[in-house]
N, C-alpha and C positions, 0 to 999 in steps of 0.2 A: 600422477607423475607430472612434475612441474614443466611447463613449456616456457619458451622465451617470452619475457614480459618487459616491454619497453618502459613501463612505469617504474621498474626497478633499476633502470640504467644509472650507473655511477660514472661521472666524468672527472678524470684526474688530469688537468692540464699540465703539459710539460713545463718544468722549470728552466729547461735549456733548449730553446728552439734550434732546429737543425739548419745548416747552411742551405741557401737557395742556389739554384742553377739558372743562369740566364735562359730565357725561352729558346733563343737561337741555338743553344748547345744541347737542348733536350733530345734524347733519343727515345727509345721505348723501354720502359721498365727498369731504369737505372737509378732513379731518385725517389726516395720515400719521403712522405710528409711527416709532420710532427707527431701525429697520433694514429693509433690503430684501435679497432674494436675487437674485443676478446670475450667469448662466451664458452663456458665449460659445461660438460654433460657427464653424468654417471648413470649407470643402469639402476642404481638404488634411488637416487634423488632427482633424476631428470636434469633439466637445464637450470644452471645457476643464474645469478644476477649478471646481466651484461655490463661490461665496463669499457669505457674509452680511456686508454692509457697511453703514455709516451711510447712511440715506436722503438722497438729494440728487440734483442734476442729473446727467444722463447725456450725455456728449459723443458726437455722431454727425457723420459727414461730411455736408456739405450735399447730396451726390448720393445719399444712402442711399435705397434703394428704398421704404422705408416712407413717406418724405415725398412721393414722386411717384406711386407706384402702389398705395398702401395695402396693401402686402404684410404683413399682420399678422392675428393673431387672438388671442383672449383667453378667460379663464374667469372665473367668479364663484363664490366659495365663502364660507362663514361659519364662524367659530369661536365657540364658546359656553363658558361656565363653569358647571359643575353645582354642586349643593349641597355636594359634597365637595371643591370647589375644583379639580376636574379639568377640563382643557380638552378639548373635543370638536369634531370636524368631522362634517359630515353627508354621508354617502355620497361621500367624496372620490375613491374609485376610479372612480366614474362621471365625475367631472370630468376626471380624468386621461385616461380613454378618449376623451371628447369633445374634449379639448384636442388629442390626437394626431390625431383625425379631422379637426378643423378645420385643423391645421397641414398635413396632407397635401393637403387641398383647395386651400390657398393656396400650394402648392409650397414649403413650408418644411420644414426637416429634422425627421426623426422622432427620438424620444428614448424612454428607458425611463421610463414613467410612475410605476412603483413607486419608482424611485430619486429622481425629482423629488419625489415625495410625502414621502419621508424627509427631504429637505432642507427642504421646507415645514414639516414637523413641528418641526424644529429652530428655524426662524425663528419660528413661532408660540409655541413654548415660551420663546424669548428675549424676546419682546414680550408675553407673556401678561398682564402687569400693565396693559396698555392695553385689555384686553377689558372692556367694561362688564358689570356683573352684573345690571342691571335687566332685567326681562322686556320683550321687544320690542326690546332692544338687543343688539349682538353686535360682532364684529370681522370686517369684510368683507375677503376676500383676492382680489387681482386678479393672477393669473398672466397674462402677456402675452408672446407671441413675435413677433418682427418681423425683417424683412430689413434688415440694415445694409450690404448690398452697395453699394459706393460707385461705381456706374455709372449714368449717365443712361439708358443703353439698357435696354430691358425684356428682361431675361435671366433665366436660372435663378439662384436664390439661391446666392451664394458665401460670404456671411457672415451670421450671424444672432445674435440675443441673446434670452435669456429673462430677464424680470424678474418677481419676485413682490413685490407691494406690499400693505401692510396698512393698514387704517384703521378706527378705531372708528366705529360708525354707530348712528343712531337709526332710527325708522321711515322707510321709503322715501318714503311719501306723508306730507306734513306733517299731514294730517288724521288720521293714525293708522289704526287698524283700523275704519274706517267706510266705507260704500259710496261709490263714485265713479260718474261717468257717462262713457260712451264715445261718440265721434262716428264714425260709419261713413265711411271714406274710400276711395273708388274711384278717386280722381285720382292720388294719390301712392302708387304701389304699392311695398310693402316688399320683396316677394320674388316670384319666378316660377319655374316648373318649369325645371330645368337651371341655375339660378343658385346663389346661396350662402346661401339662407335657412335651410338645415339645418346651417350651421356658425356659430360665434360670431365673426364678423368685424366689425370696426368699420364697414366699408363698408355693412353692412346697416342701421346705426343712425343714422349722421350725417345721411343724406338724409331721415330721418323727422322731424327737428326742425321743419321747416317745417309738416309735417302736425300735429304736436303744438301748434304755435302757433295753427293754424287751429282745432283742437279747443278750445283754451282760449278763443278768441274766441267759441266756440259754447257756452260754459258747461260744458265737459267737461274731464276731467283727462287723457285719453289718446284716441288714435285706435284704431278697430277696422278693420284693413286687410282689404280684399277685392280680388279681381282677376277678370278675364275677364268676359264678358257674363253669366255665371251668378252673378257676385259671390260667388265662393267665399271663405269666411272663412279668414283665416290667423292673425294674432296681434293682440293688443291692446297697442299701445305696445311695451314690451319683455317682455311676458308671453304665455304660452300662455293660451288661452281655453277655458272649459268652459260647457256649457249643461245644466242639469237640467230635463227636460221630460217630458210625457206625449205619446206619439205618437198617431196617428190611432186606434189600437186602445185607447188608454187605458193603455198600458204605460209605466211610468216608466223613463226612460233618462238616463244621464249620457253626453253626447256631446262629443267634442273633435275638431278636425281631424286627419286621418291624417297620418303622416309620409311616405306613399308618393310624393307628388308633389315632395318635396324643398323645399317652401316653409316648413316648420315646423321650428323648433329642437327637438331632442329634450331637453326640459328635465328636470332631475333631479327637481324638485318635480312636474312633470307626470307623470313615470313613477311617482312615489310615490303620487300621487292615484289613478292608474289601478289600481295594485296594491292599494291599500287598498279602493277601491270594489269590486273583484272579490272581495276577501276578505270584506267586509261583506255582499255579495250582497243589498243592498236594492233594487237596480235593475239593469237591463241596462247594461253598460259598453261603449261603442261608440267606435271610431275610424273616421272616414269623412270624405269630402269633404262640406262643409256649404254649400250655396248659401244666401245670406242670406234668400232667400224661405222657407226652412224655418223660420228663426227668426221671421219675420213671421207665418207660418201658425200656429206654436205659440202666439204671443202672441195672435193673433186668436181662437183657440179657448179662450183662458184657460188654456193648458197650459204656458206658459213659467214654470217654478217658481223657478229660481235661475240666476244668471249670475255667474261669478267668474273672475278671472285667477290664474295661478300663476307663480312665479319665485323665484329665490334671494333677490333683493332684497326683494320684497314678501311672500314665502311664499304666502299666499292673500289675494287682494284682492277683496272683495265689489263687485259692480256693481249699482247701483240703477236704472240706466236706460241705454238706447242711443238716441241721436239719429240718425234716418235720414230724409233728405230733408225736414227741417223738422219732423218729428214725433218724439215720444219714446215708446218702448215700455218697459214695466217688468215685471220679474218679479212673479208674483202672490203668492208666499209671503213672509211676513215674515222679515226678517233678525233672528234671535234665537238663543238658546242651543240650540234644538232643530233649527235649520237644518242641512242636510247640510254646507254649507261651514264652518259654525262648528265642528261636531264634527270635521271633517277638520283644521281649523286647530289645535284644542286637542290632538288626538292627535299631529300632526306636531311641534308645539312641545314637547310632553312628551318626544318622542324626542330632539329637538335639544338640550334642556337636561338630558337624562339622568334625567328623572323616572321613566321606565320604561326598562328595559334592552331594547335592540333591536339587531339586527345592522346597522341603518342608521347607528347612532351609533358613531363611531370615536374612541376615547380616544387623545389625543396623549400619548406617553410623556414622562416628565420627564427632563431632561438635566442636572439640578443635580449 
């Protein structure tokens, strides 16, 4: 069965470049670049030749599984331009590994992640002029795989497609790098053990829009999802969540929900924060189940120091307050240049933009 082969990549440059948007007007995910990557699969022939084509509509049969059963998953990556005009990706091999894991959970075909990444590199290089150079801006990459199987019956996937789309983006939150508030939601559960919370499937996110609307009506930017009678903390909107606190012994800890119960997406930024925290060794770094009562207890003691979310889109997002049953709890330490999350952010951004050489920063080869 044929796998993805970057050596067969076909490039069809657009004859009609798309209009550009000034960087200052960029939001998140509203502007598409000139080209996209497309690879098709069938159960009989495997993966076809990958092609970079002009961005535009994709024709699918009305019975395609993706429309009726949400058989799809995706990734989120970013491309940056460094001071030497080189394009960089951040830990893209981790994205390819997670993409394959998600595809397997959704019964979609496997593929060679290294070969797909080579095709993505060519796409990014072709559209590199679209990458904003202002700090806080980048080009977001959205690989997505979905079943195009044209049957209304719920069956194994017989046809599929991978698309990789690119869009220049500004800050994920319009407020920029300033703290936001979260609203605890125990009603609309994002994920549960045995479900798909640990893969990046659209079905995890679409049903949370109603929760986000409720959070907004409560004066908050995102929901903090909890589940079960213990109100175990899972994720904050589309982000992983971290708490910096002192425990009952007075020991400083960085705590985030464990991956063990399958409700948490193994975020690339999440993993980076965990690794940096362990390297810096300023506090204990812990992954465990977190009943929300533990957060309340730390706050009541005055030991809830910092709260922040992590993700590809937002990188690190400070949290200034959490609304729970009509009252708000707040971290006790000021958000400033000395805060743990700010130092993490500065270090990660320095890696992403190539200010410091680091194995997590992947330089995209030039294809001129």
